[in-house]
C-alpha positions as CSV (number, residue, x, y, z in Angstrom):
1,M,-27.0,-10.4,42.3
2,E,-24.0,-8.3,43.3
3,R,-21.7,-10.1,40.8
4,F,-24.2,-10.3,38.0
5,F,-25.6,-6.8,38.1
6,E,-22.4,-5.2,39.5
7,L,-24.4,-3.2,42.1
8,Q,-21.4,-1.9,44.0
9,R,-19.9,-0.5,40.8
10,H,-23.1,1.3,40.0
11,G,-23.4,2.7,43.6
12,T,-26.7,1.0,44.3
13,T,-28.2,-1.8,46.5
14,V,-30.7,-4.6,46.0
15,R,-33.3,-2.5,48.0
16,I,-32.8,0.6,45.9
17,E,-33.0,-1.4,42.7
18,I,-36.2,-3.2,43.7
19,L,-37.9,0.0,44.8
20,A,-36.8,1.7,41.5
21,G,-38.3,-1.2,39.5
22,I,-41.6,-0.9,41.4
23,T,-41.6,2.8,40.7
24,T,-41.1,2.2,36.9
25,F,-43.9,-0.4,36.9
26,L,-46.4,1.9,38.7
27,T,-45.6,4.8,36.3
28,A,-46.0,2.7,33.1
29,A,-48.7,0.2,34.2
30,Y,-51.3,2.2,32.4
31,I,-50.2,0.5,29.2
32,I,-51.9,-2.7,30.5
33,F,-55.3,-0.8,30.3
34,V,-54.6,1.5,27.3
35,N,-53.0,-0.8,24.8
36,P,-55.9,-3.3,24.7
37,S,-58.4,-0.4,24.6
38,I,-56.8,1.0,21.4
39,L,-56.0,-2.3,19.7
40,S,-59.4,-3.9,20.4
41,E,-60.9,-1.4,18.1
42,T,-59.5,-3.4,15.2
43,G,-61.6,-6.4,16.2
44,M,-58.8,-8.1,18.2
45,D,-59.9,-10.0,21.3
46,R,-59.5,-7.6,24.4
47,G,-58.9,-10.4,26.9
48,A,-56.1,-11.8,24.8
49,L,-54.7,-8.3,24.3
50,I,-54.4,-7.8,28.1
51,T,-52.5,-11.1,28.4
52,V,-50.2,-10.3,25.5
53,T,-49.5,-6.7,26.7
54,C,-48.4,-8.0,30.1
55,L,-46.5,-10.9,28.5
56,I,-44.4,-8.9,26.0
57,S,-43.9,-6.0,28.4
58,G,-42.6,-8.4,31.0
59,L,-40.4,-10.5,28.7
60,A,-39.0,-7.6,26.8
61,T,-38.1,-5.7,30.0
62,L,-36.5,-8.9,31.4
63,L,-34.4,-9.1,28.2
64,L,-33.1,-5.6,28.9
65,G,-32.4,-6.4,32.5
66,L,-30.6,-9.7,31.8
67,W,-28.7,-9.0,28.6
68,P,-27.4,-5.4,28.4
69,R,-28.4,-5.2,32.1
70,V,-29.7,-1.6,32.0
71,P,-32.5,-0.1,34.1
72,L,-34.9,0.4,31.2
73,M,-38.3,-1.1,30.3
74,M,-40.1,-1.9,27.1
75,A,-43.8,-2.3,26.2
76,P,-46.1,-1.8,23.2
77,G,-45.5,1.8,22.2
78,M,-48.1,4.6,22.6
79,G,-48.5,6.3,19.2
80,L,-47.4,3.1,17.5
81,N,-50.5,1.3,18.6
82,A,-52.6,4.2,17.4
83,F,-50.8,4.1,14.0
84,F,-51.6,0.3,13.9
85,T,-55.3,0.8,14.7
86,F,-56.3,4.1,13.1
87,T,-54.0,4.2,10.1
88,L,-53.2,0.7,9.0
89,V,-56.5,-1.0,9.9
90,K,-59.2,1.7,10.0
91,S,-57.8,4.1,7.4
92,L,-56.0,1.8,4.9
93,G,-58.5,-1.0,5.4
94,L,-55.9,-3.7,6.2
95,S,-56.9,-6.6,8.4
96,W,-55.2,-6.7,11.8
97,Q,-53.5,-9.9,10.7
98,V,-51.8,-8.1,7.8
99,A,-51.0,-5.2,10.1
100,L,-49.2,-7.6,12.5
101,G,-47.2,-8.9,9.5
102,A,-46.1,-5.3,8.9
103,V,-45.0,-5.0,12.5
104,F,-43.1,-8.3,12.4
105,Y,-41.1,-7.3,9.2
106,S,-40.4,-3.8,10.6
107,G,-38.9,-5.6,13.6
108,I,-36.7,-7.7,11.4
109,L,-35.6,-4.6,9.5
110,F,-34.8,-2.9,12.8
111,L,-32.6,-5.9,13.8
112,L,-30.8,-5.9,10.5
113,L,-30.1,-2.2,10.6
114,T,-28.9,-2.5,14.2
115,V,-26.5,-5.4,13.4
116,V,-24.8,-3.6,10.6
117,G,-24.6,-0.3,12.6
118,V,-26.9,1.6,10.3
119,R,-29.6,2.4,12.8
120,E,-27.7,4.9,14.9
121,R,-26.3,6.7,11.8
122,F,-29.7,6.7,10.2
123,V,-31.3,8.6,13.0
124,R,-28.5,11.1,13.2
125,S,-29.0,12.1,9.6
126,I,-32.6,13.3,10.3
127,P,-33.0,16.9,11.3
128,A,-33.6,17.4,15.0
129,A,-36.7,19.5,14.3
130,L,-38.5,16.8,12.4
131,R,-37.5,14.2,15.1
132,L,-39.1,16.4,17.7
133,S,-42.2,17.2,15.6
134,L,-42.8,13.5,15.1
135,S,-43.3,13.0,18.9
136,I,-45.4,16.1,19.3
137,G,-47.7,15.3,16.4
138,I,-48.3,11.8,17.8
139,G,-49.0,13.4,21.1
140,L,-51.8,15.6,19.6
141,F,-53.2,12.6,17.7
142,I,-53.3,10.5,20.9
143,T,-55.0,13.4,22.7
144,L,-57.7,13.6,20.0
145,I,-58.3,9.8,20.4
146,G,-58.6,10.3,24.2
147,L,-61.1,13.1,23.8
148,Q,-63.2,11.0,21.4
149,N,-63.1,8.0,23.7
150,L,-64.2,10.2,26.5
151,G,-67.1,11.6,24.4
152,L,-66.0,15.2,25.0
153,V,-65.2,15.6,21.2
154,V,-67.6,14.1,18.7
155,A,-68.2,14.2,14.9
156,H,-70.2,17.1,13.4
157,P,-71.5,17.2,9.7
158,A,-70.8,20.9,9.3
159,T,-67.7,21.6,11.5
160,F,-66.3,18.1,11.4
161,I,-65.8,18.0,15.2
162,T,-67.6,19.6,18.1
163,I,-68.1,19.2,21.8
164,G,-70.2,16.2,22.9
165,K,-73.0,15.9,25.3
166,L,-71.8,16.2,28.9
167,K,-73.0,12.8,30.1
168,P,-72.1,11.4,33.6
169,T,-69.3,9.3,32.0
170,V,-67.8,12.4,30.5
171,F,-67.7,14.0,34.0
172,L,-66.2,10.8,35.4
173,G,-63.4,11.0,32.8
174,L,-62.7,14.6,33.6
175,F,-62.5,13.7,37.2
176,G,-59.8,11.1,36.3
177,L,-58.0,13.7,34.3
178,L,-58.1,16.1,37.3
179,V,-56.6,13.3,39.5
180,I,-53.8,12.7,37.0
181,M,-53.1,16.5,36.7
182,Y,-53.0,17.0,40.5
183,L,-50.7,14.0,41.2
184,A,-48.4,14.8,38.3
185,A,-48.1,18.4,39.5
186,R,-47.2,17.1,43.0
187,G,-44.5,14.9,41.4
188,I,-46.2,11.7,42.6
189,R,-45.2,8.6,40.7
190,G,-47.9,6.5,39.0
191,A,-50.2,9.5,38.4
192,I,-51.7,8.1,35.2
193,L,-52.4,4.7,36.8
194,A,-53.9,6.3,39.8
195,G,-56.2,8.4,37.6
196,I,-57.4,5.3,35.7
197,L,-58.1,3.3,38.9
198,A,-59.8,6.3,40.7
199,T,-62.1,6.9,37.7
200,A,-63.0,3.2,37.3
201,I,-63.7,2.7,41.0
202,L,-65.9,5.8,41.2
203,G,-67.8,4.8,38.1
204,M,-68.5,1.4,39.6
205,L,-69.7,2.9,42.8
206,L,-72.1,5.2,40.9
207,G,-73.4,2.4,38.7
208,Y,-71.6,3.3,35.5
209,G,-69.4,0.2,35.3
210,S,-69.5,-3.5,36.0
211,T,-67.9,-5.0,39.0
212,P,-65.2,-7.6,38.6
213,A,-66.1,-11.3,38.9
214,G,-63.0,-11.8,41.1
215,V,-59.5,-10.6,41.7
216,L,-57.2,-13.4,40.6
217,S,-57.6,-15.8,37.7
218,L,-55.6,-17.6,35.1
219,P,-54.8,-15.1,32.2
220,P,-57.1,-15.2,29.2
221,S,-55.7,-17.3,26.4
222,P,-53.6,-15.3,23.8
223,A,-54.7,-17.9,21.2
224,P,-57.2,-15.6,19.4
225,I,-54.4,-13.2,18.3
226,A,-51.1,-15.1,18.9
227,L,-49.3,-16.3,15.7
228,R,-52.2,-15.0,13.6
229,L,-50.1,-12.5,11.7
230,D,-50.1,-12.6,7.9
231,F,-46.5,-13.5,6.8
232,A,-47.5,-13.0,3.1
233,A,-48.0,-9.3,3.8
234,I,-44.5,-8.6,2.8
235,F,-45.4,-9.3,-0.8
236,T,-47.9,-6.5,-0.8
237,V,-46.2,-3.5,-2.4
238,G,-48.5,-0.9,-0.7
239,L,-47.6,-2.3,2.7
240,W,-44.0,-1.2,2.5
241,G,-45.0,2.4,3.2
242,A,-46.5,1.2,6.5
243,I,-43.5,-0.8,7.3
244,F,-41.2,2.1,6.5
245,T,-43.3,4.5,8.6
246,M,-43.3,2.2,11.6
247,M,-39.5,1.8,11.3
248,F,-39.0,5.5,11.4
249,V,-41.4,6.1,14.3
250,D,-39.7,3.4,16.4
251,L,-36.2,4.5,15.4
252,F,-36.8,8.0,16.7
253,D,-38.8,6.9,19.8
254,S,-36.4,4.1,21.0
255,V,-33.1,5.8,20.3
256,G,-34.3,9.2,21.7
257,T,-35.5,7.5,24.8
258,M,-32.4,5.4,25.3
259,V,-30.1,8.4,24.9
260,G,-32.2,10.6,27.2
261,V,-32.4,8.1,30.1
262,A,-28.8,7.1,29.6
263,Y,-27.7,10.6,30.5
264,Q,-30.0,10.6,33.5
265,A,-28.6,7.3,34.7
266,G,-25.0,8.4,34.2
267,M,-24.4,5.7,31.5
268,V,-22.8,8.1,29.0
269,Q,-19.0,8.1,28.7
270,A,-16.8,11.2,28.5
271,D,-16.6,10.9,24.7
272,G,-20.4,10.8,24.4
273,S,-20.7,7.1,23.7
274,I,-23.2,4.8,25.5
275,P,-21.9,1.4,26.5
276,K,-24.1,-1.5,25.3
277,I,-26.2,0.7,23.1
278,G,-25.9,-1.9,20.3
279,Q,-27.4,-4.6,22.6
280,M,-30.1,-2.2,23.8
281,L,-31.2,-1.5,20.2
282,A,-31.0,-5.2,19.3
283,A,-33.2,-6.0,22.2
284,D,-35.7,-3.4,21.1
285,A,-35.8,-4.9,17.6
286,M,-36.2,-8.4,18.8
287,A,-39.0,-7.3,21.1
288,T,-40.9,-5.8,18.2
289,A,-40.7,-9.0,16.2
290,A,-41.7,-11.1,19.2
291,G,-44.6,-8.8,20.1
292,A,-46.0,-9.2,16.5
293,L,-45.8,-13.0,16.9
294,L,-47.7,-12.8,20.2
295,G,-50.2,-10.3,18.7
296,T,-49.5,-6.7,19.5
297,S,-48.2,-3.6,17.8
298,T,-44.6,-2.3,17.9
299,T,-42.8,-2.8,21.2
300,T,-40.4,0.0,22.2
301,T,-38.4,1.5,25.1
302,Y,-40.4,3.6,27.5
303,I,-39.6,7.1,28.7
304,E,-41.3,6.1,31.9
305,S,-38.0,4.3,32.7
306,A,-36.8,7.6,33.9
307,S,-39.1,7.4,36.9
308,G,-37.2,4.4,38.2
309,I,-33.9,5.9,37.4
310,A,-34.9,9.0,39.4
311,Q,-35.5,6.7,42.3
312,G,-31.9,5.4,42.1
313,G,-32.2,2.5,39.7
314,R,-28.8,2.0,37.9
315,S,-28.6,-1.7,37.0
316,G,-30.5,-4.4,35.2
317,L,-32.1,-5.5,38.5
318,T,-34.4,-2.5,38.2
319,A,-35.6,-3.8,34.8
320,V,-35.9,-7.4,36.1
321,T,-38.1,-6.2,39.0
322,T,-40.4,-4.2,36.5
323,G,-40.5,-7.2,34.1
324,V,-41.6,-9.6,36.9
325,L,-44.4,-7.3,38.0
326,F,-45.7,-7.1,34.4
327,L,-45.8,-10.9,34.2
328,L,-47.6,-11.1,37.6
329,A,-50.2,-8.5,36.4
330,M,-51.5,-11.2,33.9
331,F,-53.2,-12.9,36.8
332,F,-55.2,-9.9,37.8
333,T,-57.1,-9.8,34.5
334,P,-60.6,-9.8,36.2
335,L,-59.7,-6.4,37.6
336,I,-58.2,-5.0,34.4
337,A,-61.0,-6.3,32.1
338,V,-63.7,-4.2,33.8
339,V,-61.9,-0.9,33.4
340,P,-64.2,1.1,31.0
341,T,-63.1,3.3,28.1
342,Y,-64.0,6.5,29.9
343,A,-61.5,5.6,32.6
344,T,-58.6,5.0,30.1
345,A,-59.4,8.1,28.0
346,P,-57.8,10.5,30.5
347,A,-54.6,8.5,30.3
348,L,-54.4,9.1,26.6
349,I,-54.9,12.9,27.1
350,A,-52.2,12.9,29.8
351,V,-49.7,11.0,27.5
352,G,-50.4,13.6,24.9
353,V,-49.3,16.3,27.5
354,Y,-46.0,14.4,28.1
355,M,-45.3,14.1,24.4
356,M,-45.7,17.9,23.9
357,R,-42.5,18.6,25.9
358,G,-40.2,18.8,22.9
359,V,-42.1,21.7,21.3
360,R,-40.0,24.3,23.0
361,E,-36.9,22.9,21.4
362,I,-38.2,23.6,17.8
363,D,-37.1,27.0,16.5
364,F,-40.3,28.4,15.0
365,T,-38.5,31.6,14.0
366,N,-36.6,29.6,11.4
367,W,-39.0,28.8,8.6
368,E,-36.8,26.1,7.2
369,D,-37.5,24.1,10.3
370,A,-40.8,25.7,11.4
371,F,-42.9,25.0,8.3
372,P,-42.1,21.2,7.9
373,S,-42.4,20.7,11.7
374,F,-45.7,22.5,11.8
375,L,-47.1,20.4,8.9
376,T,-45.9,17.2,10.6
377,I,-47.5,18.2,13.9
378,V,-50.9,19.4,12.7
379,L,-51.6,16.9,9.9
380,M,-51.3,13.9,12.2
381,P,-54.5,14.8,14.1
382,F,-56.2,16.7,11.3
383,T,-55.8,13.8,8.7
384,Y,-56.2,11.2,11.5
385,S,-53.1,9.6,10.2
386,I,-49.5,9.5,11.6
387,S,-48.1,8.5,8.3
388,H,-49.5,11.4,6.4
389,G,-48.1,13.9,8.9
390,L,-44.7,12.2,8.5
391,L,-44.8,12.2,4.7
392,F,-45.8,15.9,4.3
393,G,-43.2,16.9,6.9
394,F,-40.3,15.2,5.1
395,L,-41.4,16.2,1.7
396,S,-41.9,19.9,2.6
397,Y,-38.5,19.9,4.3
398,V,-36.7,18.6,1.2
399,L,-38.6,20.7,-1.3
400,L,-38.1,23.9,0.7
401,K,-34.3,23.2,1.0
402,L,-34.1,22.6,-2.8
403,A,-36.2,25.7,-3.6
404,L,-33.8,27.8,-1.4
405,G,-30.8,26.3,-3.2
406,K,-29.6,24.6,0.0
407,W,-29.4,21.1,-1.4
408,R,-26.0,20.6,0.4
409,D,-28.0,20.7,3.7
410,L,-29.7,17.4,2.6
411,N,-28.3,14.0,2.7
412,L,-29.0,10.7,0.9
413,V,-31.4,9.5,3.6
414,L,-33.6,12.6,3.3
415,Y,-33.7,12.2,-0.5
416,L,-34.6,8.6,-0.1
417,I,-37.5,9.4,2.3
418,A,-38.8,12.1,0.0
419,A,-38.7,9.7,-3.0
420,L,-40.6,7.1,-1.1
421,S,-43.1,9.7,0.2
422,V,-44.4,10.7,-3.2
423,P,-45.9,7.3,-4.3
424,N,-47.2,6.7,-0.7
425,L,-49.2,10.0,-0.9
426,L,-50.4,9.2,-4.5
427,V,-51.9,5.8,-3.5
428,S,-53.3,7.0,-0.1
């Protein structure tokens, strides 16, 4: 392990790396509960989704640990799974098989862009304010979904939304949210996972949830969703907007995460370059395509990797430890399957809080950035569509710059995005 992971050069030990990997797993393990909860609303089998979530998270993270040998983890992305469910399937009316086809082809596009070196340059050409507003808008959208799943926010014929009835399960969810807030405020790792488990256990004790049939079992078969994607989806013209949107969301999410945690881990060179960034991006793209084949939405690098790095993780052994723990989690499906929706809803709200952090970096005194960013942020939850928020944000940015005569501030990529946004809005 010393020779393969170069532990001495990284100033770490086997013990530190394993503890760091466990920390990352505990911080991000909520995805095992939340991803099936979101994707199952499309009609996909929840048991199969639990298996696939553990499987792709484990294998993708092992790939990062054994190839570029970096202390990062990957799993189905929050926000991207919401886009898959609530935009592609519920809003556009696509089947989940066709939506998986879109995920697969977006992964292939990611890989092609990475191989030719376009992916990094592509992201650098997008204004920072729009990159930040993308994450913030998705955070608000996820929060709205969490509030709905909890039953705290419900539909209303006159005001569109209103507060729901304060049933016992709502109070249980609010208890879980309080647990997450308290632990996060104390800097305790795994706050989200602890909140989910505390809520589920209390609900069972009070009679508002079923008890597990056991602790260990063979994982549910992934057959109901694995290899069920619609490969012919690429020939559907209207689907290219969805593929394009997923490509952008994952581009910003994965590159931003990789760069951020690379600085924290001391991986950035004096000239600002990040060694093995090409391999990291390629692994991210391959994981997305493989995840679609297995039956889940876009797989991406997780910001929760920072928790393991904060514990001293510096090599691929951290990722290998995390990956192995995700694979072992498949055998605890009886425990995972009985976690109710009201227990995972607080996790969605907490993730929304984490995703709001970039709002302070947007200059809202500069209208050229403020207005497009604001539209991007608010239209995602208000239209119940990530793609509509993106399209209006990019279009307004380009049109405002042109109206002000600042066309030199724009680049070919932004013109291309704006051109593709118009037909997507017309057919939506």
